[in-house]
C-alpha positions in Angstrom: -28.7 1.8 8.3 -26.2 3.3 5.7 -22.4 2.7 6.3 -19.7 4.6 4.9 -16.1 3.6 5.0 -13.6 6.5 5.6 -10.7 6.3 3.0 -7.7 5.6 5.8 -9.4 1.9 5.9 -9.1 2.0 2.6 -5.5 3.0 2.1 -4.3 0.7 5.0 -5.7 -2.4 3.4 -4.1 -1.1 -0.1 -1.2 -0.2 1.7 -1.3 -4.7 3.7 -2.3 -5.5 -0.5 1.2 -4.4 -1.7 3.0 -5.7 1.3 1.3 -9.2 0.1 2.9 -8.6 -3.5 6.2 -7.1 -2.6 6.7 -11.2 -1.2 5.3 -12.9 -4.0 7.5 -10.8 -6.0 10.3 -12.0 -3.7 9.9 -15.1 -4.8 8.9 -15.0 -8.5 12.1 -13.0 -8.9 14.4 -15.0 -6.8 13.4 -18.5 -7.4 15.2 -20.4 -5.1 15.2 -21.1 -1.6 16.3 -17.4 -0.6 13.7 -16.0 -2.6 11.7 -18.4 -0.2 12.7 -17.5 3.0 13.6 -12.9 1.9 9.4 -12.4 0.0 7.8 -15.5 2.5 7.6 -13.5 5.5 6.4 -10.8 3.6 3.7 -12.6 1.6 2.0 -14.4 5.3 2.9 -10.8 7.4 0.8 -8.5 4.4 -1.9 -11.9 3.9 -2.0 -11.7 8.0 -2.2 -7.7 8.3 -5.3 -8.0 4.6 -7.3 -10.9 6.9 -7.0 -9.0 10.3 -8.2 -5.7 9.0 -11.2 -7.6 7.2 -12.0 -9.1 10.2 -12.3 -6.2 12.5 -14.0 -3.8 9.8 -17.0 -6.9 10.0 -16.5 -6.7 14.3 -16.2 -3.0 14.2 -20.1 -3.2 12.2 -22.0 -6.2 13.0 -21.2 -4.3 16.6 -22.1 -0.9 15.6 -24.8 -2.9 13.7 -26.0 -4.5 17.6 -26.6 -1.2 19.0 -27.7 1.4 16.3 -30.0 -0.5 13.4 -32.3 2.3 14.4 -32.0 5.3 16.5 -32.2 5.1 19.8 -34.2 8.5 20.2 -37.0 8.3 17.5 -36.5 5.0 16.2 -36.0 5.7 12.5 -34.0 2.8 10.6 -33.0 5.8 8.6 -29.2 5.9 9.9 -25.7 6.9 8.1 -21.9 5.5 10.1 -19.7 6.8 8.6 -16.4 4.5 9.8 -13.1 6.1 10.3 -9.9 4.0 11.3 -7.1 5.6 13.6 -4.3 2.7 12.5 -3.0 2.7 15.9 -4.8 2.4 19.2 -9.0 2.8 19.2 -11.3 4.1 15.9 -13.2 6.9 16.3 -16.6 5.7 13.7 -19.9 8.3 13.5 -23.5 8.0 13.5 -26.1 10.6 12.3 -30.0 9.6 12.3 -31.3 10.7 9.1 -34.7 10.5 10.8 -34.3 13.1 13.5 -30.4 14.2 13.8 -28.9 13.6 16.2 -25.4 12.3 16.2 -22.7 10.0 17.7 -19.9 9.3 18.1 -18.5 6.3 19.0 -15.4 4.2 20.0 -14.4 1.3 18.9 -11.3 -1.2 20.5 -8.7 -1.0 17.0 -7.9 -5.2 18.3 -11.5 -6.1 18.3 -14.1 -3.6 16.3 -16.0 -4.1 20.0 -17.6 -0.5 21.4 -15.4 0.6 23.8 -17.5 4.5 24.5 -20.6 6.2 22.4 -21.1 9.6 22.9 -24.6 11.9 22.1 -22.2 14.5 20.0 -26.2 16.4 18.9 -29.1 15.4 19.8 -32.1 15.4 17.8 -33.8 18.6 16.0 -36.6 18.9 18.5 -34.1 18.6 21.7 -35.1 14.8 22.0 -31.8 13.7 24.0 -30.5 16.7 25.6 -30.1 15.3 29.3 -27.7 12.5 26.9 -25.5 15.3 25.7 -22.1 14.7 26.0 -22.2 11.4 28.3 -19.7 9.2 27.9 -21.6 5.5 28.1 -21.3 1.8 27.2 -23.5 0.9 24.3 -26.2 -1.3 26.5 -27.0 2.5 28.0 -28.6 3.2 24.1 -30.6 -0.3 24.3 -32.7 0.9 26.4 -33.9 4.4 25.8 -36.8 3.7 23.8 -38.0 1.2 26.6 -37.3 4.7 29.3 -39.8 7.0 26.8 -42.2 4.0 26.3 -43.2 4.1 30.5 
């Protein structure tokens, strides 16, 4: 499984880092209690945002890897995950099987990174999964697909 992050994730982390730097700059500039009172909260806010962003990103990667380490339709480990970030609310990601061509849209919680909804938006090139096309499911559903195919 290969994971690619969108530019929006890195832009957000950059903005949060600027907030941290701003806080440190104010503290250094004033070098007194006033600077600490003004710059301190900016630094702490930036640090919390930075750590929270990293935590959500890791949770999202782990959630997706738990259910999509291999394609549920062809079992190939050759999948590409494109992580997205909305900034507010739920985030949308894309998984593409590079073996069979199937594609999913995954919605995760913007607060926790946990998967909420999985939707197959393109079945495999040979038509496998056509019966699941556009069906919104929970991630557990896709773990059962390979088991159903073996029966």
